[in-house]
C-alpha positions in Angstrom: -21.8 37.5 9.5 -18.8 38.6 7.4 -18.0 41.9 5.7 -18.3 40.1 2.4 -21.8 39.0 3.1 -22.8 42.4 4.4 -21.6 43.9 1.1 -23.5 41.4 -0.9 -26.8 42.2 1.0 -26.2 45.9 0.7 -25.4 45.7 -3.0 -28.5 43.6 -3.8 -30.7 46.1 -1.9 -29.1 49.0 -3.8 -29.6 47.3 -7.2 -33.3 46.6 -6.5 -33.7 50.3 -5.5 -32.0 51.8 -8.5 -33.7 49.4 -10.9 -37.1 50.5 -9.7 -36.3 54.1 -10.9 -35.7 52.9 -14.4 -38.6 50.4 -14.6 -41.3 52.8 -13.3 -43.8 53.6 -14.7 -43.1 51.8 -18.0 -42.9 48.2 -16.6 -44.0 48.2 -13.0 -46.9 49.9 -11.1 -46.6 52.2 -8.2 -47.0 49.5 -5.5 -44.1 47.5 -6.9 -42.1 50.6 -7.3 -42.7 51.6 -3.7 -41.8 48.2 -2.4 -38.5 48.1 -4.4 -37.6 51.6 -3.2 -38.3 50.6 0.3 -35.9 47.6 0.0 -33.2 50.0 -1.0 -33.3 51.7 2.4 -31.4 48.8 3.8 -28.2 49.6 1.9 -26.9 52.9 3.2 -26.7 52.2 7.0 -24.7 49.0 6.1 -22.4 51.0 3.8 -22.0 53.6 6.6 -21.0 50.8 9.1 -18.6 49.4 6.5 -16.8 52.8 6.1 -16.2 52.9 9.9 -15.1 49.2 9.9 -12.8 49.9 6.9 -11.3 52.9 8.6 -10.4 50.8 11.7 -8.8 48.2 9.5 -7.1 50.1 6.7 -3.4 50.6 6.6 -3.6 53.7 4.4 -6.5 56.0 5.0 -5.2 58.4 2.3 -5.5 55.7 -0.3 -8.9 54.7 1.0 -10.2 58.3 0.7 -8.6 58.7 -2.8 -10.4 55.5 -3.9 -13.8 56.8 -2.7 -13.3 60.1 -4.5 -12.2 58.4 -7.7 -15.4 56.4 -7.8 -17.4 59.4 -6.9 -16.1 61.0 -10.1 -16.5 57.9 -12.2 -20.1 57.3 -11.0 -21.5 60.8 -11.1 -22.6 61.2 -14.7 -24.3 57.7 -14.9 -25.9 58.5 -11.5 -27.5 61.6 -12.8 -28.7 59.9 -15.9 -30.5 57.3 -13.9 -32.3 59.7 -11.6 -32.5 63.1 -13.3 -33.2 62.5 -17.0 -35.8 64.9 -18.5 -38.6 62.7 -19.9 -39.5 65.3 -22.5 -36.2 66.1 -24.4 -36.4 68.9 -26.8 -33.9 70.4 -29.3 -30.2 70.0 -29.1 -29.2 72.8 -26.8 -26.3 72.5 -24.5 -26.5 74.4 -21.2 -23.8 74.7 -18.6 -24.3 76.6 -15.3 -22.8 76.6 -11.8 -24.4 76.0 -8.4 -22.7 79.0 -6.9 -21.0 82.1 -8.3 -17.9 81.1 -10.2 -15.5 82.8 -7.8 -17.1 81.1 -4.8 -16.7 77.7 -6.5 -13.1 78.5 -7.5 -12.1 79.6 -4.0 -13.5 76.6 -2.2 -12.1 74.1 -4.8 -8.7 75.8 -4.5 -8.7 75.6 -0.7 -9.6 71.9 -0.9 -6.9 71.2 -3.5 -4.2 73.0 -1.4 -5.2 71.2 1.7 -5.0 67.9 -0.2 -1.6 68.7 -1.6 -0.1 69.8 1.7 -1.7 67.3 4.1 -2.8 64.2 2.1 -0.7 63.5 -1.1 1.4 66.0 -3.0 0.9 64.3 -6.3 -1.6 63.8 -9.2 -4.2 62.3 -6.9 -5.3 65.9 -6.2 -7.2 65.6 -9.5 -9.8 63.4 -7.8 -11.0 65.9 -5.2 -10.8 68.7 -7.8 -12.8 66.7 -10.3 -15.3 65.6 -7.7 -15.9 69.1 -6.5 -16.0 70.5 -10.1 -18.6 68.0 -11.1 -20.6 68.8 -7.9 -20.9 72.5 -8.8 -21.6 72.0 -12.5 -25.1 71.8 -14.0 -25.0 70.4 -17.5 -27.9 69.6 -19.8 -27.9 68.4 -23.4 -31.1 67.8 -25.4 -33.1 68.0 -22.3 -31.1 65.2 -20.6 -29.3 66.2 -17.5 -25.6 65.2 -17.6 -24.6 66.8 -14.3 -27.0 68.0 -11.7 -27.4 68.9 -8.0 -27.8 65.3 -7.0 -24.6 63.7 -5.9 -23.9 59.9 -5.7 -23.3 58.1 -2.4 -19.5 58.0 -2.8 -19.6 61.7 -2.0 -21.3 61.0 1.3 -19.0 58.1 2.2 -15.9 60.1 1.4 -17.1 63.1 3.5 -17.8 60.7 6.4 -14.4 59.0 6.1 -12.6 62.4 6.0 -14.5 63.6 9.0 -13.7 60.6 11.2 -10.0 60.6 10.1 -9.8 64.3 11.0 -11.5 63.7 14.4 -9.2 60.8 15.1 -6.1 62.8 14.3 -7.3 65.6 16.5 -7.7 63.3 19.5 -4.2 61.9 19.3 -1.8 63.1 22.0 0.8 64.1 19.4 -0.8 66.2 16.7 0.3 68.7 14.2 -2.1 71.7 14.8 -1.2 73.4 11.5 -1.8 70.2 9.5 -5.1 69.7 11.3 -6.2 73.2 10.5 -5.4 72.8 6.9 -7.3 69.5 6.8 -10.2 71.1 8.5 -10.3 74.0 6.1 -10.1 71.6 3.2 -13.0 69.5 4.5 -15.1 72.6 5.3 -14.5 73.9 1.7 -15.5 70.6 0.2 -18.5 70.2 2.5 -19.7 73.7 1.7 -20.0 72.8 -1.9 -21.7 69.4 -1.5 -23.5 69.6 1.8 -27.0 70.0 0.5 -26.8 67.6 -2.5 -25.1 64.4 -1.2 -27.1 61.2 -1.2 -28.6 61.2 2.4 -27.0 64.7 2.9 -25.6 65.8 6.2 -27.6 63.0 7.9 -25.6 60.4 6.1 -22.3 61.9 7.2 -23.7 62.2 10.8 -24.5 58.5 10.8 -20.9 57.6 9.8 -19.5 59.9 12.4 -21.9 58.6 15.1 -21.0 55.0 14.3 -17.3 55.8 14.7 -18.0 57.4 18.1 -19.8 54.2 19.1 -17.2 51.9 17.7 -16.4 50.4 21.1 -19.6 48.4 21.2 -21.7 46.6 18.5 -24.8 47.2 20.6 -24.0 50.9 20.7 -23.5 51.0 17.0 -26.8 49.1 16.4 -28.5 51.6 18.7 -27.1 54.5 16.7 -28.3 53.0 13.5 -31.8 52.4 14.9 -32.0 55.9 16.2 -30.8 57.3 12.9 -33.5 55.3 11.1 -36.2 56.8 13.4 -35.0 60.3 12.7 -34.5 59.8 9.0 -37.7 58.0 8.2 -40.2 58.3 11.0 -39.6 61.9 12.1 -38.7 62.7 8.5 -42.2 61.9 7.5 -41.3 59.1 5.0 -43.2 55.9 4.4 -43.0 53.5 7.4 -41.9 50.7 5.1 -38.7 52.6 4.6 -38.1 52.7 8.3 -38.8 49.0 8.9 -36.5 47.9 6.0 -33.7 50.4 7.0 -34.0 49.1 10.6 -33.2 45.6 9.4 -29.6 46.9 8.8 -29.1 46.5 12.6 -29.2 42.7 12.3 -25.9 42.2 10.3 -24.1 44.7 12.6 -25.1 42.6 15.7 -24.2 39.4 13.9 -20.8 40.7 12.8 -17.9 39.2 14.6 -14.9 40.6 12.7 -14.9 38.1 9.8 -13.8 39.5 6.5 -14.6 36.8 4.0 -13.3 36.9 0.4 -11.5 40.2 -0.4 -13.0 41.5 -3.6 -12.6 45.2 -2.7 -12.4 46.7 -6.2 -15.1 44.5 -7.6 -17.6 45.8 -5.0 -16.5 49.4 -5.8 -16.9 48.7 -9.6 -20.5 47.4 -9.2 -21.7 50.9 -8.4 -20.6 52.7 -11.6 -21.1 49.7 -13.8 -24.8 49.1 -12.8 -25.4 52.9 -13.1 -24.0 53.0 -16.6 -26.3 50.2 -17.7 -29.4 51.7 -16.0 -28.5 55.2 -17.2 -28.2 53.9 -20.8 -31.7 52.3 -20.4 -33.1 55.5 -19.0 -31.9 57.6 -21.9 -33.1 55.0 -24.4 -36.6 55.0 -22.8 -36.6 58.8 -22.8 -36.0 59.1 -26.5 -38.1 56.0 -27.4 -41.3 56.4 -25.3 -43.8 53.6 -25.4 
């Protein structure tokens, strides 16, 4: 099993999942909808494993994190349009609010930006974390259609997980800059404070990435971590058992992985996420304003 094939399987699972949101209830009944949503549970554990695998192989973790944040920004509006559209739009009012008091949002975004500029890259790439956090705290609605909401796309979760394992890895090195680590920890805490409750899969998603990194010495250990996470997330979480069984299948590609990479189409895989959301978001808005 190669990284390329794992990405293909995860992307197909994700596409089926998101398509169900748009098709229901206009074109599919509840049983088909539930089956398609269950299939989607396969994707995230695989993506989490790929983040850890990517961290172990990347030559530039700063560029890796920047890329994740950039796609979080690009994907956020179409992500909200797919899942949060109001099906009864009224009027043409524009409403803009914040998730926290304005000074709280400003302080935490500034701390994250300063940490980025002093410990990651002192250049224009700081716009990506600032925009990502700004979009995370804004709530924008126009004509009853939510443009920005409390629900954050999966790139937020993946970026938070990558930042956490990079910070932990740096802290464990024999030679470490404690001041730099403190600034990075403050920046990560500030960002996490603003997004913690609203990321796709939430803190549990970040916990899976971190746990997979801790278990990186053994594929069997990583598979065990994934299976345990599926139990906690879906069985103990009271979700439908079909979600658990499909999510648990993500253990198979991890056990079959032997380090093969396959074709390197990195940006193409990244681009699939916002592109498919733009298409599905446009369909959702169309169906909202043109009910059957």
